[in-house]
FIROPA-323343 format. One line per 10 residues: number of its first residue (from 0); their letters; for each residue x, y, z of C-alpha. Coordinates in steps of 0.001 Angstrom, whole numbers, plus 500000, padded with zeros to 6 digits. Layout:
% residues N
NUM	a	X,Y,Z; ...
***
This chain:
% residues 863
0	mfwiftfgll	246198,612034,182767; 242095,612356,181442; 243526,616227,180757; 246702,615900,179129; 245007,613670,176836; 242481,615485,176226; 244486,618479,175015; 246560,616198,173485; 243783,615980,171465; 244204,619740,169870
10	yipnfvcaft	247656,618084,168006; 245874,615090,166850; 242478,615777,165619; 243324,614250,162552; 244749,611258,163306; 241712,610344,165910; 239353,610914,162832; 241110,609261,159963; 242875,606366,161879; 240075,605382,164608
20	dnecyvtskd	239628,601336,163155; 236634,600704,165682; 233543,599464,163690; 231626,601421,165883; 232432,604493,165713; 232865,604570,162084; 229803,603548,161377; 226682,605690,161812; 223109,606208,161260; 221750,609187,158810
30	yfyregdvti	218975,609778,161542; 217381,609130,165082; 213918,610018,166389; 212235,610564,169661; 208443,609796,169599; 205947,612396,170357; 202272,613580,169608; 203463,615814,167391; 207205,615453,165641; 210060,618459,164032
40	gaffplhivh	211776,617099,161046; 214996,618536,161029; 218171,618416,158900; 221467,619046,160440; 225497,618619,158924; 226109,616042,161686; 229158,613653,159842; 230647,613748,156572; 231738,610243,154453; 234556,610849,152347
50	tgnkvpdkym	236992,608469,150363; 240350,607694,150045; 241249,605644,146603; 237619,605445,145900; 237796,601134,146151; 234986,599690,144573; 232847,597390,146707; 232383,593778,145664; 229188,593335,146268; 227810,596987,145825
60	phnvqdfyiq	228933,598307,142768; 228267,602150,143267; 229576,601918,146850; 233255,602148,147790; 235314,599712,150076; 237940,602760,151508; 235386,605214,153251; 235842,607205,155914; 233582,609161,158270; 234436,612272,160113
70	ykfknyqfvl	232008,613719,162408; 231042,617044,162432; 231137,617805,166541; 230551,621709,166789; 227386,620747,164884; 226315,618336,167397; 224864,621803,169463; 221743,622009,166662; 220991,618992,168363; 220837,620211,171616
80	almfaieein	218973,623333,170940; 216624,621491,169208; 216239,618803,171871; 216335,621509,174869; 213950,623447,173043; 211596,620360,172815; 211555,619104,176112; 211189,622827,177757; 208050,623026,175740; 206942,619605,176749
90	rnphllpnit	206902,620851,180403; 205132,624199,179915; 201635,623360,180688; 200830,626508,178703; 201942,625734,175197; 200166,622481,173804; 198543,621346,176606; 198119,617040,176491; 200490,617277,173681; 203818,616026,173206
100	lgyniynipy	206689,617180,171011; 208990,614976,169340; 211798,614687,166897; 213060,613369,163640; 216767,614300,163187; 218919,613436,159798; 221934,613904,158603; 222617,616250,155817; 224657,614125,153139; 227149,615889,150975
110	teknilysaf	226038,615089,147850; 223498,616579,146598; 221404,613277,145318; 221684,612060,148793; 219922,615392,150080; 217072,614457,147916; 216685,610579,148876; 216880,611691,153210; 214364,614580,152423; 212166,611631,150745
120	lwhtgmsspl	213224,609146,153486; 211744,611977,156117; 208899,612545,153730; 207315,608844,153650; 208654,607618,156757; 209943,604528,154867; 213510,603203,154786; 212780,602319,150936; 211007,605783,150153; 208696,606253,147003
130	pncdcghkkk	207408,609535,145963; 204088,610357,147142; 203330,607739,149442; 204028,609633,152929; 201804,606500,155115; 199897,609445,156762; 203176,610645,158452; 203210,614012,157381; 200277,614286,160116; 202020,614134,162800
140	spavltgpsr	204624,616437,161247; 203938,619780,161001; 207564,621857,160177; 211471,621083,159120; 213888,622820,159893; 216978,622768,157796; 220246,624893,157519; 222795,626353,157717; 223992,626053,153888; 222039,627828,151645
150	sasahigtll	222071,624800,148954; 220894,622172,151179; 217804,624522,152137; 217359,625223,148761; 217308,621548,147893; 215299,620533,150564; 212974,623349,149863; 212527,622476,146135; 211193,619270,147327; 208851,620440,150338
160	qlykipqvtf	206647,623375,148129; 205684,620629,146449; 203363,619445,148941; 203203,622860,150707; 205419,621355,154019; 206462,624373,155909; 210331,625044,156187; 212451,627076,158631; 215790,627572,157703; 218309,628873,160453
170	gpfdsilddr	221402,629601,158968; 222611,632681,157489; 219720,634783,155862; 219543,634692,151761; 218087,636308,149440; 217456,633338,147158; 215720,631731,149821; 213554,635132,150634; 211829,634505,146933; 208495,633678,148018
180	gqfnslyqma	207814,632825,144249; 210267,630081,144288; 210407,629197,147961; 206361,629994,149153; 206459,628077,152446; 210118,628725,153454; 210760,631296,156367; 213963,631953,157821; 214611,632293,161603; 218189,634664,160799
190	pddtplilai	217014,638401,159757; 218689,640689,156637; 222436,640902,157531; 222378,644011,155449; 222894,646651,158321; 225977,644566,159258; 227930,645846,156332; 227641,649681,158118; 228080,647812,161294; 231193,647151,160088
200	vllmlhfrws	232488,650692,158178; 231923,651620,161793; 234159,649796,163341; 236515,650787,160355; 235811,654362,160948; 236857,653791,165185; 239950,652830,164204; 240595,655191,161316; 241222,651764,158934; 240558,653387,155639
210	wvglilpddh	242591,650820,153697; 240723,647468,154014; 240960,644563,151868; 237706,642481,151050; 236719,639086,150669; 233655,637541,149340; 232451,634085,148543; 231692,634342,144477; 228314,633565,144024; 224511,635767,143889
220	rgahilsnwr	225105,636359,147219; 229190,638065,147222; 227122,640264,144089; 224625,641586,146109; 226780,642351,148482; 229787,644181,146820; 227210,646917,145521; 226207,647728,148995; 229779,647307,150447; 230745,650141,147406
230	evmeshgici	228268,652552,148657; 228466,652725,152275; 231961,652646,152250; 232742,655705,150179; 230232,657133,151471; 232359,657018,154267; 235767,657163,152568; 237013,653944,153047; 238694,652374,150259; 239202,648816,149200
240	aflkmisgtw	242777,647684,148987; 241588,644592,146679; 238954,642704,146417; 238716,638742,145787; 235672,636610,144815; 236356,633430,146281; 234693,630429,144984; 232962,627665,147191; 234262,624977,145244; 238279,625839,145712
250	nafsnalwkn	239300,623775,148724; 242393,624229,150998; 244764,623285,148576; 242926,624744,145098; 245878,626712,143192; 244223,629666,142122; 243743,630053,146390; 247248,629675,146289; 247769,632732,144122; 245190,634262,145188
260	mekieessan	246539,634336,148875; 249933,635584,147750; 248064,638857,146638; 246003,639009,149834; 249586,638499,152344; 251439,640706,150208; 248921,643713,150297; 249712,646698,152102; 246032,646673,153945; 246551,645166,157424
270	viviygdiis	242612,645042,157554; 240669,642353,155574; 237115,641807,155963; 235747,638123,155104; 231986,638356,154474; 230354,634958,153718; 228864,632324,155165; 231826,629668,156724; 229953,627172,154731; 230626,628487,151184
280	lqglmrhiaq	234405,629960,152598; 235053,627145,154781; 238832,626415,151873; 239733,629984,152237; 239513,629744,155730; 241479,626490,156076; 243837,627756,153585; 244959,631022,155849; 245445,628840,158858; 248233,626424,156882
290	llvtwkvwvl	249573,629713,155997; 249395,630946,159722; 248833,634656,158750; 249549,636757,161743; 250110,639912,160593; 246079,640688,159440; 243331,641331,161116; 240665,639599,160393; 237020,640739,159871; 234155,638409,159616
300	nsswdvdshs	230185,638580,159998; 230203,634813,161222; 231997,632552,163376; 233506,629650,161788; 233775,626384,162052; 236967,624803,163394; 236438,621012,163420; 237652,617934,164314; 238993,617784,160728; 240978,621103,161360
310	dyfmvesfhg	244218,621080,162714; 245536,623185,165571; 247319,626165,163915; 243777,627050,162491; 242774,629042,165908; 246053,630313,165692; 246155,631991,162850; 242602,634296,163652; 243571,635493,167239; 243192,638672,167505
320	slvfshhhee	240237,638552,164504; 237504,640682,165375; 233650,638646,163966; 230412,640389,164322; 227384,637643,165974; 223725,638220,166023; 223294,639128,169976; 220682,637058,171234; 219587,636661,175104; 221780,634385,176996
330	vvdfmnfvqt	219764,630772,177868; 221246,629806,181033; 219385,627275,181327; 221405,625883,178096; 223861,625446,179892; 222512,623206,182740; 220892,621335,180392; 224545,620137,178375; 225658,619214,181672; 223382,616840,181853
340	vnpykypedn	223264,615211,178818; 224988,611520,178212; 223928,608589,176467; 222280,606620,179475; 219811,609666,179192; 219523,609753,175403; 219814,605842,174109; 218237,607306,170665; 221212,609522,169846; 224070,607756,167892
350	ylpkfwylff	226412,610550,168188; 227063,610928,171844; 228317,607524,172069; 230782,609011,169220; 231932,611655,171988; 232208,609338,174746; 234218,606964,173157; 236763,609747,171597; 237255,612002,174784; 236122,609977,177839
360	kcsfsnfdcq	237772,606646,177341; 234450,604353,177122; 234392,601511,174804; 231346,599993,172779; 230495,596470,173057; 232020,593871,170477; 228226,592521,170303; 225559,595776,169546; 227932,598508,169588; 226628,599845,173357
370	llencqpnas	228322,601395,175116; 229673,600203,178134; 229960,601854,181285; 233242,602177,182082; 233911,605837,181162; 235259,608244,182619; 233502,609985,185913; 231383,612672,185852; 232276,613319,181845; 230294,615889,180586
380	ldllprhlfd	230070,617723,177292; 231166,620944,179205; 234223,619516,179666; 235538,619528,176445; 238158,622527,174623; 235951,625365,173357; 237451,624734,169680; 236004,621550,169477; 233142,622262,171462; 231226,625136,172566
390	pamseegyni	228464,624718,175676; 227136,628380,175320; 224329,628833,172622; 226115,629454,169500; 223846,631891,166898; 222703,628970,164777; 221359,627368,167770; 219713,630096,168923; 217909,630173,165373; 217011,626773,166056
400	ynavyavvys	215813,627615,169678; 213464,630206,167845; 212512,628492,165486; 210603,625642,167518; 209068,628203,169542; 207680,629602,166464; 206252,626094,164744; 205139,625315,168291; 203425,629003,168660; 201802,628638,165802
410	lhemhlqqiq	200651,624687,166518; 199091,626283,169583; 197097,629303,168245; 195842,626865,165279; 194966,624413,167622; 193009,627192,169788; 191250,627636,166501; 190266,624389,165816; 188724,624172,169393; 186271,627658,168960
420	tqpyaygeem	185356,626371,165966; 185194,622896,166572; 184455,622583,170322; 183961,618323,170948; 187769,618362,169236; 189235,619151,172643; 191090,616402,174097; 191001,614155,171240; 194061,614044,168789; 195346,616800,167007
430	lfspwqllpf	194871,616171,163569; 195723,618718,160218; 197651,619096,157391; 201278,620955,157011; 199849,623530,154939; 196828,624911,157346; 200146,625751,159472; 201319,628356,157158; 199890,631830,158184; 199581,631200,161819
440	lknaimkshv	203848,630013,161333; 204113,633421,159313; 202534,635922,162075; 204202,633553,164725; 207828,634599,162961; 206900,638290,162273; 206658,638385,166042; 210129,636263,166891; 208372,634361,170003; 210749,633595,172261
450	rghtvmdggr	209567,631842,175923; 206301,633515,175405; 207906,637600,174381; 209091,638887,171986; 212268,640147,171272; 211946,643168,169404; 210251,645005,171584; 211620,648769,172270; 211594,649339,168348; 214991,647654,168223
460	ileydilnfw	215322,646291,164879; 218988,644447,164830; 221472,643930,167511; 225194,642391,167010; 227574,641441,169077; 231775,642082,168620; 233647,639354,169856; 237422,638936,169941; 238523,635754,169082; 241776,635105,171693
470	nfpsgiglkv	243868,632196,171351; 247083,633390,172936; 248502,631784,175295; 247847,628564,172774; 244553,626643,173512; 242421,629251,174539; 239802,629357,171814; 238051,631935,173629; 235617,634589,172089; 235070,637699,174475
480	kvgtfslhan	232906,640265,173491; 233928,643772,173192; 231421,645800,171984; 228204,646138,170340; 226300,647429,167935; 222551,648177,167379; 220020,649327,164835; 216947,651047,166085; 213585,652111,164495; 213641,655147,166774
490	egvdfslceq	216384,655739,168301; 219266,655496,165194; 222608,653704,165251; 224259,652669,168459; 227969,651508,168360; 229902,650888,171413; 233390,649410,171913; 235936,648585,174601; 239507,648573,173066; 241193,647697,176277
500	miqwptgfte	239928,644161,176064; 240558,643963,172429; 243724,641208,171979; 245799,641919,168453; 247005,639101,166358; 250665,638650,167429; 252536,640254,164808; 250892,643737,166134; 252148,645588,169309; 249836,647961,169583
510	tpqsvchksc	246414,648874,167681; 246830,648103,164001; 246792,650607,161665; 245711,650322,158380; 245692,653214,155560; 247305,653856,151909; 249035,656593,153576; 250059,657789,157099; 247410,660267,158435; 247940,663853,157734
520	gpgfkkaaqk	248484,665715,160613; 247363,668782,161954; 249182,671707,159964; 248501,669559,157275; 245504,668592,154235; 245230,665677,151835; 246119,665964,148111; 244858,663073,145864; 247231,661123,143924; 246267,660943,140514
530	gkpvccfdct	244794,657970,139730; 244739,656442,143027; 242249,656115,145329; 240705,658821,147752; 242206,657319,150146; 245653,657430,148797; 246838,661015,149254; 249743,663420,149747; 250211,665472,153006; 250570,669187,151678
540	pcedneisnm	251059,672293,154236; 248571,674223,154695; 248804,678065,152880; 249854,681212,155439; 247045,682190,157504; 245412,678607,157246; 245084,676218,160016; 243931,672405,160331; 243653,671477,163800; 242427,667859,163277
550	tdmdqcvtcp	243702,664591,161305; 242830,664222,157564; 241622,667140,156727; 240592,668140,152658; 241132,671635,153330; 242241,673964,155592; 240202,676659,157465; 241605,680443,156915; 241742,681840,160057; 239590,684862,160844
560	esqyassekn	241268,688547,160405; 241761,689522,163833; 244054,686089,164451; 246845,684901,162439; 248101,681355,161941; 249958,679295,164773; 253459,678172,163649; 252868,674675,163076; 249449,675753,161547; 247360,674162,163694
570	yclqkpvsfl	245114,677112,165720; 244649,680289,165236; 246270,682275,167282; 244479,686271,168369; 246021,688523,166822; 247505,691561,169745; 246591,695354,168446; 249611,697306,167385; 249897,700661,166034; 253215,703579,165485
580	ayedplgmal	253726,704427,169061; 256007,706862,171189; 257193,703683,172744; 258273,701672,169746; 261697,702562,168067; 260225,703790,164981; 258305,705887,166984; 260607,707602,169352; 262751,708212,166573; 260489,710586,164424
590	titalgfsvl	259227,712021,167855; 262480,713168,169383; 263084,714329,165792; 259825,716492,165492; 259887,717840,169306; 264042,718889,168543; 263499,720789,165017; 260358,722221,166317; 262276,723745,169484; 265212,724556,166850
600	tamvlvvfvk	262564,726518,165318; 261447,728290,168214; 264905,729250,168584; 265077,730731,165283; 262064,732650,165412; 263219,734275,168825; 266710,735212,166911; 264585,736775,164224; 262502,738397,166874; 265575,739383,168646
610	hrdtpivkan	267173,740737,165822; 264178,742110,163792; 265886,745593,163108; 268797,744134,161859; 268640,744909,157388; 269013,740999,156705; 265743,740579,159165; 264222,743283,157827; 265474,742726,154027; 263361,739543,153830
620	nralsytlll	259918,740598,155323; 260006,739524,158950; 256020,739715,159030; 256290,736852,156122; 259765,734905,158201; 257738,735085,161117; 254821,733403,159642; 256869,730981,157754; 258352,729764,161186; 255236,729843,163410
630	tlficflssl	253827,727533,160556; 256620,725192,160740; 256824,724994,164467; 253181,723877,164202; 254023,721262,161824; 256957,719830,163312; 254346,719247,166531; 251111,718392,163357; 253896,715766,163209; 253153,713882,166580
640	lfigqpntat	249053,713476,165019; 250468,710515,163151; 252186,708671,166458; 250343,707209,169614; 246918,705214,169599; 244409,706697,166545; 240989,708251,167423; 238534,709665,165403; 239649,713440,166054; 243450,712682,165302
650	cilqqtafgi	242712,710567,162043; 240549,714033,161034; 243177,716596,161906; 246451,714389,160453; 245268,715281,157027; 243289,718802,157128; 246213,719564,159269; 249241,718774,157101; 246918,720439,153931; 246525,723144,155972
660	lftvalstvl	249826,724225,157577; 251895,723384,154402; 249069,725855,152340; 250416,728318,154549; 253974,727363,154849; 253817,727264,151164; 251859,730477,149933; 253992,732230,152617; 257385,730881,150311; 255175,732001,147607
670	akaitvviaf	254532,735027,148604; 258295,736040,149717; 259751,735036,146179; 256833,737285,144655; 258360,739656,146798; 261468,739418,145457; 260106,739060,141890; 258683,742517,142433; 260716,744742,143947; 264332,743374,141778
680	katvparmvr	262426,741757,138445; 259317,744289,137416; 259163,746508,134710; 256437,748511,135566; 256714,752413,137073; 258187,752515,140125; 254926,754438,141112; 252844,750948,140764; 256296,748793,142419; 256243,751662,145670
690	wlmvsrapnf	252695,750734,146132; 252873,747479,145691; 255484,747152,148009; 253822,749708,150608; 250469,748300,150732; 251970,744411,150804; 249935,742943,148612; 251393,739791,148375; 250624,739127,151881; 246791,738684,150603
700	iipictliql	248409,735656,148764; 248347,733387,151906; 244533,733761,153336; 243777,733260,149753; 245794,729903,148996; 244529,728656,152554; 241174,729629,151812; 241320,727345,148672; 242908,724575,150266; 240103,724880,153362
710	iicgiwllts	237476,724380,150862; 239184,721230,149372; 239499,719842,153081; 236306,721003,154040; 234668,719146,150713; 236572,715523,151905; 235533,715461,155104; 231693,716193,154137; 231863,713423,151470; 234366,710880,152843
720	ppfidqdtha	236544,712609,156167; 239506,709890,157065; 238274,707030,159671; 240148,704741,162212; 240714,701242,160418; 242657,698115,161134; 245449,696303,158590; 245360,693159,159795; 247599,691929,156892; 250566,694564,157203
730	ehghiiivcn	252612,693221,159713; 252093,688892,160462; 250179,688297,164037; 249522,691529,164565; 246441,694146,163768; 247546,697309,163108; 245629,700106,163634; 245652,703101,161165; 243603,706345,159822; 241706,705267,156937
740	mgstvafhtv	242295,708869,154379; 238565,707911,153423; 239167,709598,149981; 242284,708813,147920; 241229,711386,145506; 240695,713987,148089; 244280,713237,149464; 245960,713421,146498; 244085,716684,145488; 245248,718355,148708
750	lgylcslalg	249072,716727,147840; 248614,717807,144116; 247027,721193,145335; 250691,721412,147307; 253029,720469,144543; 251425,723683,142426; 252038,725937,145601; 255257,724608,145748; 256180,724545,141709; 255043,728696,141390
760	sytmaflsrn	256967,729604,144368; 260560,727677,142700; 259498,729288,139451; 259248,733208,141022; 262617,731726,143155; 263566,730902,139952; 263609,734275,138417; 265248,736061,140845; 268087,733463,141418; 270558,736291,140091
770	lpdtfneakf	270214,738884,143389; 272781,739933,145333; 274757,737638,147092; 274117,739203,150573; 270667,738982,150199; 269895,736148,147477; 267060,734659,149379; 265601,733560,146236; 268178,730878,145630; 267651,729213,149221
780	lsfsmqvffc	263942,729108,148456; 264393,726863,144426; 266276,725233,146643; 264274,724467,149325; 261201,723502,146611; 263389,721973,144824; 263746,719381,148248; 260000,720187,148767; 259425,718282,145099; 261792,715419,145733
790	vwitflpvyh	260328,714180,148658; 256931,714421,147869; 257160,712746,144338; 259719,709792,146393; 256616,710093,149056; 253665,708678,146696; 255245,705233,145038; 256613,704537,148727; 253728,705277,150445; 251678,702999,148205
800	stkgkvmvam	254013,700281,148236; 253913,700552,152203; 251552,699180,155065; 250268,699377,158213; 253198,701588,160701; 255449,701840,158405; 253322,703752,155818; 252115,706010,158542; 256094,706315,159201; 256861,707083,156142
810	evfsilassi	254316,710427,155756; 255493,711838,159060; 259443,711249,157590; 258072,713170,154625; 256403,715694,156540; 259542,716233,158667; 261667,716237,155608; 259746,718999,153911; 260115,720979,157216; 263643,720607,157753
820	allglifapk	264463,721618,154174; 262084,724770,154518; 263793,725591,157708; 267231,724433,156843; 267521,726350,153431; 265671,729283,154258; 266451,729955,157438; 270067,728854,158072; 271775,731487,155562; 270529,733946,157649
830	cyiillrpek	271244,732956,161237; 274591,732238,160475; 275282,736017,159188; 272955,736891,162110; 274899,735112,164817; 278420,734514,163071; 278823,736778,160515; 277210,739793,162127; 279728,742376,160489; 278004,741542,156858
840	nsclvirnkt	274365,742389,158732; 274594,746043,158454; 273771,749193,156119; 277380,750038,155730; 278073,746582,153544; 275543,747685,150736; 276188,751280,150434; 279770,749636,149050; 278415,748073,146800; 277456,749339,143386
850	hsrknirlnl	274167,747873,142289; 272320,750508,140237; 269100,749882,139767; 268856,746945,142366; 270084,749337,145512; 267550,751573,144889; 264667,748713,144653; 266285,747160,147291; 266524,750536,149532; 262440,750088,149364
860	vkn	262552,746681,150230; 264440,748249,153641; 261585,750372,154256
***
C-alpha cells in the first residue's frame, strides 16, 4: 500500500501541494539554524508562497488571505549537502580543532524585496532587522552561500559587498558575477562553462547532426553564449536551423511561448539544444512538458527541476534527452548520510516534517505542530521516487560541499596565521572580521580543496559527464551516464560515448538524424544551395575519373593517371597495362594480313625470278623490279614491329624502318618511271639515250634518295628519338603502352619526304601514260601513286584524331594499304600475263605491232 500511495503521487503532486489544508503543513519559517562556534550562512530556494485571487488580509492590508505554499523538495538536497559537509568537518580533528561549525539557512523569497529582507535578517541577527546594526552576529559568520539563481546571488551580493562579507555562489557560472569591480567579495564555485560548447559540438559531430535548433535565455548570458556558439559551430560545419531567445519572464502559458513552440515543433531539426540555467528557462521546460514533444532530441547543459508542482508528463517529454553535467567524485558517504536523516535527529529543521507528513503518513500535533511518532516504519528519503528527490549528490550539492570546505580551509589557514602571530590566542575563541577571510578564501577556491586534496590534479581543467534521461517505461526517471568530455591542459580534448546505452525519445526507432539534407554518399559531392546555409546542399555525382570515398565530401578526388574510377565512383582501380597485342582481334587481323601479303610478295618475286628472261620481266627493268619486291616484302614484315609490347628498340625501328623502306620503294618506282620516260619521251640524240640506258643511270636514284632519308632519320634519332610512352586517357580503365614518336616535326618531315617522292614518281608516270598497252607500266605506276597519296593524306587527320591502340593500328593499316597498292597495281598485271596469258609474253607479238620510233626505243630497253 505504501508504494501504491507513493507512486500515486507521481500523478497528483499538484493536488497534494495546492489542496492540503493542514495548517502545520502550510506554515513554514523562512529560516532555521544550528549553533556553533562559527556559523556559515546559506540562502536556498526551499519554498515559495503564491496567491490565487489576491484577497487582502483584514488586519494586514499589504498581505493576502488566500496564499499557498509550494515546497521545492528537490532543492532540499542543498540543505543536506551543507549539513553533511559541516558534520564531516566537525568530526575531522585536523580542521579547525576545538571549533564547532554551525549553520544559518534562509529561504530565498520569490520577490526581490523579500530577498534583501532575508539578507538583512541574517546580517543583523534580529527578528526586526535594522540597517547597519549587526549585534556582533557577523563575527561568527565568516561567509555566505547563495544560489543557484544568478539574480538572487546578485541582489544579496549587492548588500554583502558593502560590508566586505565573503560570498560564495554554487549556481551556474555567470560572467556578471565574475566582475571584480561590481562584486569584489563574491566567488563562484562553478567553473566557466564556455568549453561546454565544444563538448556539445563534439556530440553533434559524433552523431553527424549538422542541422540543430538553439534555444537560449534572452539576457546577457544568452547574448554572450550566442557569439561563442556561432563561431564554434560554423568552424565545425554545423548550422543553426533556428534560434529562439526565451525571456525569463515567460511562464508556461505565455502567448509568446506558444507561438515560438509552434515554430520549434514544425522545424526540420530533430535535435534542439537548450543552453542556459533552468531558472531562466523553467517556463519553457514546463511548456515542453505540457506539449509532450516526444519526436525531438533535447540536449541540455544542466539538469531540470521536476518539482512537486510539475505534472507527471514532464519527465515523459524529456525521455531520451542528453544532459551535460559537471563531473564530480562520487561521495558515497553522502548516500549513507541521507538514509539516516529524519525529523527527530534534526528537530531544528522545519522542512523534514513536511517530507514525513506528505510521503510517510505522519501527522502533526494540533497543539504545537510537532511531528507525532506514528509514521511509516523505516521511513527514509532514499525511498522517495527519483523525480521527486534524488539521494545522489547533484552538481549544485557538490558545489555547496566544495564551498563549505573552501570556507573552512580559509578559516583554518587564517587561524594558523593568528596562532603564529599571537601565540597566546591558541585555545581562545576565534575572533575575526569577515573581510580578513577574503585573501584566504580566494586562494582556497583557486585550489578547489575537497576533503583535503585538490581535484584539479594531473593538469585537468574541466570534465563533464554526459547523462541520458530514461523514463520509459514511465516513472523510472533515471539519469544514466553514457559518456564523458574532458579538457586537459596538456593532453587536449578527450570525448567518449557509449551509444549502446542511449535510449532515444519514443518517436525514434533508431539513432535520430538531424540534417538539412541527407548525406551525400560515396560517389557524390556536395553542391551548395544558393541563399541557404552550408548545411543545406544538393548531391551531384563526381566527374569522370573522380571519386569520393566518404560521405558529405565537398570535392571529389581525381584518380592518379595509373588508376581509374570505379563505376560507382567511390574508389580507384588500378589500370591494367594494354597494347596492340597479337592476341587482340585487331592485332591478329593485321598480323595475318602482313604475313599473308609478305608471302604473296615472295611468291611474286619467285615468279619474276623464274621468268626473268621473258620479255615482260626484262622490259620493266628486272633489277628494279627485284628491288621493289624485296622492299615490299620487308615493308610487310616491318609492320609487325608495331604489334606486340613496345620496347626501346622496336620504338626506334618502327619509324626509321617505315621511312627508309618506303623511301627505297618509292625511289625504285621513281627510277622505273624515269627509265620509261627516257626510253619513250626523250628528245636527246639516240646516242645519249643509249648511254643513259646502258650505264643504268636511273638506278642511282635509289641510293641518293635513301641517303637523304637516312640523314633525316639520323637527325631525328639524335635530337628527339622515339620512346616508350603510356597513354592513360585513350581507353577507359586501361594504360596503353605506345611508342611516342618523340618529334612530330621529324615524323612529318619523313612523311613529307615520302610524299614528295611519290609526287615525283606520279609526275614521271603521268608523262608516259600513253605507252603501248602490252608494256604500259607507267599507267599502273601512276595509279599506285594515286592510291599511295590517298592512303597517307587520309592517314594524317585520322591518326591525329585517334589515340592508343587504334592510332597504332591506323599506322599499320596505312603501311599495309600502301604496300598492297604498290604490289597489286604494279605487279598484278604482269603476273596475269606471265601466268595466265603467256602468249602475250613473246617477241613475236611485239614485232607484229607497228610502233615506229617507240618500238625501236623499246628494243633498246630489252637489251
